[in-house]
C-alpha positions as CSV (number, residue, x, y, z in Angstrom):
1,M,58.3,81.7,111.6
2,K,61.0,80.6,113.5
3,Y,64.1,79.2,112.4
4,R,65.2,76.2,114.8
5,D,63.4,78.3,117.4
6,H,64.9,81.8,116.0
7,R,63.2,84.7,115.1
8,V,65.6,85.7,112.5
9,A,66.0,88.8,110.3
10,L,67.5,89.7,106.8
11,V,69.0,92.8,107.1
12,V,69.9,94.5,103.7
13,P,71.4,98.1,103.5
14,C,71.8,99.6,100.1
15,Y,72.1,102.2,97.9
16,N,70.5,102.9,94.5
17,E,70.1,98.6,93.9
18,G,67.0,98.8,91.7
19,I,68.9,96.5,89.0
20,T,69.9,93.7,92.0
21,I,67.4,94.0,95.5
22,Y,64.7,92.3,94.0
23,N,67.1,89.3,93.5
24,T,69.3,89.7,96.7
25,V,66.3,89.5,99.2
26,T,63.8,86.7,97.0
27,S,67.1,84.7,96.5
28,F,67.5,84.9,100.2
29,K,63.5,84.1,100.9
30,Q,64.2,80.8,98.8
31,A,66.8,79.4,100.5
32,M,65.0,80.6,104.0
33,P,61.6,80.7,104.3
34,E,61.8,82.1,107.6
35,L,63.7,85.2,107.4
36,E,61.8,88.3,108.1
37,L,63.0,90.6,105.1
38,Y,64.1,94.6,106.1
39,V,65.4,96.6,103.2
40,F,67.1,99.7,104.5
41,D,67.3,102.5,101.6
42,N,69.9,104.8,102.0
43,N,68.4,107.6,99.9
44,S,68.4,105.9,96.7
45,T,67.2,107.9,94.0
46,D,66.2,105.1,91.6
47,N,63.6,102.5,92.4
48,T,65.5,100.4,95.1
49,G,62.8,100.6,97.3
50,K,59.5,99.7,95.1
51,E,61.5,96.4,94.1
52,A,62.3,95.6,97.6
53,R,58.5,95.8,98.1
54,R,58.2,93.6,95.1
55,A,60.3,91.2,96.5
56,G,58.2,90.9,99.7
57,A,60.7,93.2,102.6
58,E,59.5,95.6,104.6
59,V,61.4,99.2,103.1
60,I,62.8,101.4,106.2
61,F,64.2,105.1,104.9
62,V,67.5,106.1,106.7
63,K,68.2,109.4,105.5
64,N,72.2,110.2,106.8
65,P,74.5,109.0,104.0
66,G,76.8,106.2,105.1
67,K,76.8,102.1,105.6
68,G,77.9,102.9,109.0
69,N,74.3,105.1,109.3
70,V,72.4,101.9,108.0
71,V,73.8,99.7,110.5
72,R,73.5,102.1,113.0
73,R,69.6,102.2,112.7
74,I,69.5,98.5,111.5
75,F,70.9,97.5,115.1
76,A,68.5,100.1,116.8
77,D,65.0,99.3,115.0
78,V,65.3,95.7,113.9
79,D,64.4,92.9,117.0
80,A,65.3,89.6,116.2
81,D,67.4,86.7,117.9
82,I,69.7,86.8,115.0
83,Y,70.9,88.8,112.0
84,V,71.8,88.0,108.6
85,M,73.1,91.0,107.0
86,T,74.4,91.3,103.2
87,D,74.6,93.7,100.8
88,G,71.9,94.1,98.1
89,D,73.7,93.8,94.8
90,D,73.1,90.0,94.6
91,T,76.8,89.2,94.7
92,Y,76.8,87.0,98.1
93,E,75.9,83.6,98.0
94,A,72.2,83.6,99.9
95,E,72.1,79.3,99.5
96,A,74.7,79.5,102.2
97,V,72.7,81.4,104.6
98,R,71.5,78.4,106.5
99,K,75.5,77.0,107.1
100,L,76.3,80.5,108.7
101,V,72.6,80.6,111.1
102,D,73.3,77.1,111.6
103,K,76.9,78.0,112.8
104,I,75.9,80.8,115.3
105,I,73.5,78.3,116.6
106,D,75.3,75.6,116.8
107,D,78.7,76.8,118.3
108,K,76.6,79.3,120.2
109,L,78.6,82.3,118.6
110,D,78.1,86.3,118.4
111,M,79.3,86.8,115.0
112,V,80.1,84.3,111.8
113,V,81.3,86.1,108.6
114,G,81.2,84.7,105.1
115,C,84.6,85.1,104.0
116,R,84.4,85.5,99.7
117,V,85.9,82.9,97.5
118,V,85.9,83.9,93.8
119,A,86.3,81.5,90.8
120,P,89.2,82.6,88.8
121,E,87.4,83.1,85.9
122,I,85.4,86.0,87.1
123,A,87.9,87.0,89.8
124,E,89.0,90.0,87.7
125,L,85.2,91.3,87.7
126,A,83.7,90.1,91.0
127,Y,87.0,90.7,93.2
128,R,90.0,92.3,91.5
129,S,93.0,91.6,92.4
130,G,93.5,95.4,93.5
131,H,91.0,94.8,96.0
132,Q,92.4,91.3,97.4
133,W,95.4,92.8,98.2
134,G,93.9,95.9,100.1
135,N,91.7,93.5,102.3
136,K,94.4,91.5,102.9
137,M,96.6,94.0,104.2
138,L,94.1,95.7,106.2
139,T,92.7,92.7,107.8
140,G,96.6,91.5,108.8
141,T,97.0,95.1,110.3
142,V,94.3,94.6,112.0
143,M,94.7,91.2,113.6
144,K,98.5,92.3,114.5
145,I,97.0,94.8,116.4
146,F,93.6,93.4,118.0
147,G,94.8,89.7,117.6
148,G,92.0,87.4,116.2
149,Q,92.3,85.2,113.1
150,F,89.7,86.5,110.5
151,T,90.7,86.4,106.9
152,D,87.9,88.9,105.4
153,M,87.3,91.5,107.8
154,L,85.8,93.6,105.2
155,S,83.1,91.0,104.1
156,G,79.5,92.7,103.9
157,Y,78.0,89.0,104.5
158,R,77.7,88.7,108.5
159,V,75.2,86.9,110.9
160,F,75.2,88.2,114.0
161,S,73.5,87.3,117.7
162,R,71.2,89.8,119.4
163,R,73.6,90.1,122.2
164,Y,75.7,91.7,119.5
165,A,73.6,93.6,117.6
166,K,71.9,95.2,121.0
167,S,75.8,96.0,122.7
168,F,77.2,97.3,119.3
169,P,77.5,101.1,119.5
170,A,78.1,101.7,115.5
171,L,80.2,105.2,115.6
172,A,81.1,104.7,111.8
173,Q,79.8,106.4,109.1
174,G,80.3,104.5,105.6
175,F,82.4,101.1,104.4
176,E,84.7,101.2,107.2
177,T,82.0,99.8,109.5
178,E,83.0,96.6,108.9
179,T,86.3,97.3,110.4
180,E,84.1,98.6,113.7
181,L,82.2,95.7,113.5
182,T,85.0,93.2,113.7
183,V,86.9,95.3,116.8
184,H,83.8,95.3,118.8
185,A,83.9,91.4,118.7
186,L,87.8,91.3,119.5
187,E,87.7,93.6,122.1
188,L,84.6,92.3,123.9
189,R,86.2,88.6,123.5
190,M,83.3,87.5,121.4
191,P,83.0,84.2,120.1
192,Y,83.2,84.5,116.4
193,G,83.5,82.1,113.1
194,E,84.1,82.4,109.4
195,V,82.9,80.3,106.9
196,T,83.5,80.5,103.1
197,T,81.0,81.6,100.5
198,K,81.2,81.8,96.6
199,Y,81.3,85.4,95.6
200,S,79.7,86.6,92.2
201,E,80.0,89.4,90.2
202,R,77.6,92.0,89.7
203,P,74.7,91.7,87.2
204,A,75.3,94.1,84.1
205,G,74.0,97.7,84.7
206,S,74.9,97.4,88.4
207,E,77.7,99.5,89.8
208,S,79.9,99.6,92.9
209,K,79.5,102.2,95.0
210,L,82.9,101.8,96.5
211,S,85.9,104.0,96.0
212,T,89.1,102.1,96.2
213,Y,91.8,104.6,97.2
214,K,88.7,107.2,99.2
215,D,87.3,104.5,101.1
216,G,90.3,102.3,101.5
217,F,92.0,105.3,103.2
218,R,88.8,106.1,104.9
219,I,89.5,102.3,106.4
220,L,92.8,102.8,107.3
221,N,91.8,105.7,109.3
222,M,89.2,104.0,110.8
223,I,91.9,101.1,112.0
224,I,94.3,104.1,113.4
225,R,91.5,105.6,115.0
226,L,90.4,102.7,117.0
227,F,94.1,101.7,118.1
228,M,94.3,104.8,119.2
229,R,90.8,104.5,121.3
230,E,91.4,100.7,122.1
231,K,95.2,100.3,122.7
232,P,96.0,103.8,123.7
233,I,99.0,102.9,126.0
234,I,100.7,100.8,122.9
235,F,99.6,103.7,120.7
236,F,100.8,106.4,122.5
237,G,104.0,104.1,123.9
238,I,104.7,104.1,120.2
239,I,104.6,107.8,119.7
240,A,106.7,108.2,123.3
241,L,109.4,105.9,122.1
242,I,109.6,107.9,118.7
243,F,110.2,111.3,120.4
244,A,112.7,109.8,122.7
245,L,114.8,108.7,120.7
246,F,114.9,111.6,118.2
247,S,115.6,113.3,121.6
248,M,118.4,111.0,122.3
249,L,119.5,111.5,119.1
250,L,120.1,115.1,119.2
251,G,121.4,115.0,123.0
252,V,123.9,112.6,123.6
253,P,126.5,114.6,121.6
254,V,125.3,117.6,123.6
255,I,125.8,115.9,127.2
256,T,129.3,113.9,125.8
257,E,130.8,117.6,124.5
258,F,129.4,119.2,127.9
259,L,131.4,116.5,130.1
260,Q,134.2,116.8,128.2
261,T,134.5,120.8,127.9
262,G,131.7,121.6,130.5
263,L,130.3,123.8,127.8
264,V,126.9,123.6,125.8
265,P,127.9,125.9,122.6
266,R,124.8,124.1,121.4
267,L,122.0,125.5,123.0
268,P,119.5,125.0,120.4
269,T,119.9,121.1,120.3
270,A,119.8,121.2,123.3
271,V,116.4,123.0,123.7
272,L,115.4,120.4,121.1
273,S,116.4,117.8,122.5
274,S,115.0,118.7,126.0
275,S,111.9,119.7,124.3
276,L,111.5,116.4,122.7
277,M,111.8,114.4,125.4
278,M,109.3,116.4,127.4
279,I,106.9,115.8,124.6
280,A,107.8,111.5,125.1
281,I,107.2,112.3,128.8
282,A,103.9,113.9,128.1
283,C,102.6,111.0,125.6
284,L,103.7,108.4,127.7
285,F,101.3,109.4,130.6
286,A,98.7,110.4,128.5
287,G,98.6,106.6,127.6
288,L,98.6,105.5,131.1
289,V,95.6,107.7,131.8
290,L,93.8,107.0,128.8
291,D,94.3,103.2,129.4
292,G,92.4,103.3,132.7
293,I,89.5,104.8,130.9
294,T,89.5,102.3,128.1
295,T,89.5,99.5,130.8
296,S,86.6,101.0,132.6
297,R,84.9,101.4,129.3
298,Q,85.4,98.5,128.1
299,E,84.1,96.7,131.3
300,T,81.3,99.0,130.9
301,K,80.5,97.3,127.4
302,R,81.4,93.6,128.9
303,L,78.6,94.0,131.5
304,F,76.0,95.5,128.8
305,Y,76.5,92.8,126.9
306,L,76.2,90.1,129.3
307,N,73.0,91.9,130.2
308,I,71.2,91.5,127.2
309,H,68.8,88.1,126.8
310,K,70.2,85.8,123.6
311,S,66.7,85.0,122.5
């Protein structure tokens, strides 16, 4: 079946979600019967696969651990016009799926993010204040570096066009994949949008796989790596400026003393200052060279993206 003349696939990456995967799949199926159902089982040790099949989904096993590895397989193996991605923990609002899909069709977008809204009475159970603060900080950092107007960069509820899915390189391995998904849209200047959706607490007996500090640092590391890879002239320019400032801080007194006395009594300081300035110049040139490479790579990605048929 098709929805508004589009093949729409529900893709669910999950690991040990045997308690919740049946309700997740069936609730989306009830909300949009036209969905093609796929569950990607990432080495689960419980009955996730059995429950997913019972709900009517096709189960695809992914050996390499990590959500990023699952997303890579999803976009490679599933052929559809529109991809609806959600987590298998039954926390996202299935009833909002039509709003997200309608928005990507009506506004001709490449990605729509379901921004989480939590009722105050369950906020500490569903979406703790520490996680909300971390999400805002990381989202704000990415927006400052890459631009854009996302408000919930780490949401696992997203809808993608075929062009997006087939042009996404998927280099991340774990939960930092949401950051990569966001930056990919920003770097190729894809049209995107957001829709507010309800976010609920996990059912009893279901446990989150997210490690607050470990995954938080991995996401921050991914932001730094993407900053270096996609904005090298700015990244290495900042490093060059820091080294240049330290060089000047150490070197100006030495130069002043030399002009006054004709002597360089602090030779080690002079050598250190010169070395720091040489490092600064090397960083600046590295940024210039890598910026040319990045521009060429982005042009290639853009042409590949434009070469993909939307449906």
